[in-house]
BALOBA-1460 file (C-alpha; in Angstrom, 3 decimals):
// residues 99
<rec num="1" residu="x" x="84.285" y="71.348" z="61.543"/>
<rec num="2" residu="x" x="86.804" y="72.933" z="63.898"/>
<rec num="3" residu="x" x="87.932" y="69.523" z="65.070"/>
<rec num="4" residu="x" x="88.607" y="68.506" z="61.451"/>
<rec num="5" residu="x" x="90.640" y="71.668" z="60.832"/>
<rec num="6" residu="x" x="92.602" y="71.147" z="64.031"/>
<rec num="7" residu="x" x="93.468" y="67.601" z="62.949"/>
<rec num="8" residu="x" x="94.511" y="68.632" z="59.440"/>
<rec num="9" residu="x" x="96.613" y="71.654" z="60.428"/>
<rec num="10" residu="x" x="100.300" y="71.039" z="61.101"/>
<rec num="11" residu="x" x="101.101" y="71.182" z="64.805"/>
<rec num="12" residu="x" x="102.631" y="74.409" z="66.125"/>
<rec num="13" residu="x" x="102.579" y="76.268" z="62.839"/>
<rec num="14" residu="x" x="100.325" y="79.098" z="61.821"/>
<rec num="15" residu="x" x="98.984" y="80.094" z="58.420"/>
<rec num="16" residu="x" x="101.835" y="82.570" z="57.867"/>
<rec num="17" residu="x" x="104.491" y="79.952" z="58.555"/>
<rec num="18" residu="x" x="103.399" y="77.359" z="56.040"/>
<rec num="19" residu="x" x="105.987" y="77.045" z="53.266"/>
<rec num="20" residu="x" x="104.983" y="78.152" z="49.806"/>
<rec num="21" residu="x" x="101.863" y="79.995" z="50.921"/>
<rec num="22" residu="x" x="101.530" y="83.746" z="51.252"/>
<rec num="23" residu="x" x="100.849" y="85.176" z="54.678"/>
<rec num="24" residu="x" x="97.479" y="86.939" z="54.964"/>
<rec num="25" residu="x" x="97.683" y="90.686" z="55.448"/>
<rec num="26" residu="x" x="94.165" y="91.014" z="56.787"/>
<rec num="27" residu="x" x="91.347" y="88.978" z="58.256"/>
<rec num="28" residu="x" x="89.638" y="89.144" z="54.860"/>
<rec num="29" residu="x" x="92.650" y="87.464" z="53.208"/>
<rec num="30" residu="x" x="92.803" y="84.869" z="55.974"/>
<rec num="31" residu="x" x="89.192" y="83.900" z="55.236"/>
<rec num="32" residu="x" x="89.820" y="83.648" z="51.488"/>
<rec num="33" residu="x" x="92.668" y="81.167" z="51.727"/>
<rec num="34" residu="x" x="96.169" y="81.111" z="50.275"/>
<rec num="35" residu="x" x="95.275" y="80.489" z="46.620"/>
<rec num="36" residu="x" x="92.915" y="83.485" z="46.473"/>
<rec num="37" residu="x" x="95.551" y="85.671" z="48.126"/>
<rec num="38" residu="x" x="98.168" y="84.643" z="45.538"/>
<rec num="39" residu="x" x="95.763" y="85.282" z="42.677"/>
<rec num="40" residu="x" x="94.885" y="88.754" z="43.967"/>
<rec num="41" residu="x" x="98.524" y="89.679" z="44.500"/>
<rec num="42" residu="x" x="99.428" y="88.502" z="41.011"/>
<rec num="43" residu="x" x="96.712" y="90.801" z="39.707"/>
<rec num="44" residu="x" x="98.353" y="93.709" z="41.521"/>
<rec num="45" residu="x" x="101.684" y="92.843" z="39.890"/>
<rec num="46" residu="x" x="100.042" y="92.910" z="36.482"/>
<rec num="47" residu="x" x="98.500" y="96.307" z="37.248"/>
<rec num="48" residu="x" x="101.908" y="97.640" z="38.265"/>
<rec num="49" residu="x" x="103.427" y="96.310" z="35.041"/>
<rec num="50" residu="x" x="100.708" y="98.024" z="33.007"/>
<rec num="51" residu="x" x="101.293" y="101.307" z="34.841"/>
<rec num="52" residu="x" x="105.012" y="101.070" z="34.081"/>
<rec num="53" residu="x" x="104.195" y="100.484" z="30.423"/>
<rec num="54" residu="x" x="101.983" y="103.577" z="30.354"/>
<rec num="55" residu="x" x="104.778" y="105.624" z="31.950"/>
<rec num="56" residu="x" x="107.248" y="104.442" z="29.313"/>
<rec num="57" residu="x" x="104.784" y="105.236" z="26.559"/>
<rec num="58" residu="x" x="104.188" y="108.747" z="27.909"/>
<rec num="59" residu="x" x="107.966" y="109.358" z="28.057"/>
<rec num="60" residu="x" x="108.275" y="108.158" z="24.477"/>
<rec num="61" residu="x" x="105.429" y="110.370" z="23.272"/>
<rec num="62" residu="x" x="106.873" y="113.420" z="25.056"/>
<rec num="63" residu="x" x="110.279" y="112.871" z="23.443"/>
<rec num="64" residu="x" x="108.804" y="112.449" z="19.981"/>
<rec num="65" residu="x" x="106.608" y="115.528" z="20.390"/>
<rec num="66" residu="x" x="109.551" y="117.637" z="21.574"/>
<rec num="67" residu="x" x="111.717" y="116.490" z="18.691"/>
<rec num="68" residu="x" x="108.971" y="117.147" z="16.126"/>
<rec num="69" residu="x" x="108.310" y="120.629" z="17.488"/>
<rec num="70" residu="x" x="111.966" y="121.618" z="17.539"/>
<rec num="71" residu="x" x="112.647" y="120.166" z="14.105"/>
<rec num="72" residu="x" x="110.057" y="122.497" z="12.559"/>
<rec num="73" residu="x" x="110.950" y="125.776" z="14.227"/>
<rec num="74" residu="x" x="114.491" y="125.536" z="15.531"/>
<rec num="75" residu="x" x="117.792" y="126.255" z="13.775"/>
<rec num="76" residu="x" x="119.950" y="123.228" z="12.840"/>
<rec num="77" residu="x" x="122.111" y="123.295" z="15.998"/>
<rec num="78" residu="x" x="119.015" y="123.247" z="18.215"/>
<rec num="79" residu="x" x="117.622" y="120.355" z="16.190"/>
<rec num="80" residu="x" x="120.779" y="118.340" z="16.874"/>
<rec num="81" residu="x" x="120.419" y="119.080" z="20.582"/>
<rec num="82" residu="x" x="116.778" y="117.959" z="20.519"/>
<rec num="83" residu="x" x="117.707" y="114.731" z="18.776"/>
<rec num="84" residu="x" x="120.353" y="114.086" z="21.442"/>
<rec num="85" residu="x" x="117.791" y="114.670" z="24.195"/>
<rec num="86" residu="x" x="115.276" y="112.422" z="22.457"/>
<rec num="87" residu="x" x="117.881" y="109.648" z="22.169"/>
<rec num="88" residu="x" x="118.641" y="110.056" z="25.878"/>
<rec num="89" residu="x" x="114.959" y="109.497" z="26.694"/>
<rec num="90" residu="x" x="114.486" y="106.704" z="24.162"/>
<rec num="91" residu="x" x="117.662" y="104.754" z="24.984"/>
<rec num="92" residu="x" x="116.321" y="103.117" z="28.203"/>
<rec num="93" residu="x" x="113.272" y="102.039" z="26.218"/>
<rec num="94" residu="x" x="115.411" y="100.487" z="23.504"/>
<rec num="95" residu="x" x="113.998" y="102.863" z="20.884"/>
<rec num="96" residu="x" x="116.945" y="105.216" z="20.341"/>
<rec num="97" residu="x" x="117.512" y="103.801" z="16.830"/>
<rec num="98" residu="x" x="114.396" y="105.542" z="15.446"/>
<rec num="99" residu="x" x="115.793" y="109.041" z="15.997"/>
């Protein structure tokens, strides 16, 4: 088995140096192979994207809650200030048109 692997491996190049393949970050990843490493790392990217979406949603909900609270109890000038703050929070999300 080792002789077969030695014949198939490119001469003088290690696993980390092969083009198009991710370098293993641990012995566990080295045993899994490059395709499994790529799949796992893509899963981490998707988790990060989901976390960013939850952060955006929480910012949106906080802005809407603040605006709703101030619109009920605050005088008109404070309401205008709250709407401005809500637009500031909603603008990066592309939702400033709803305020």
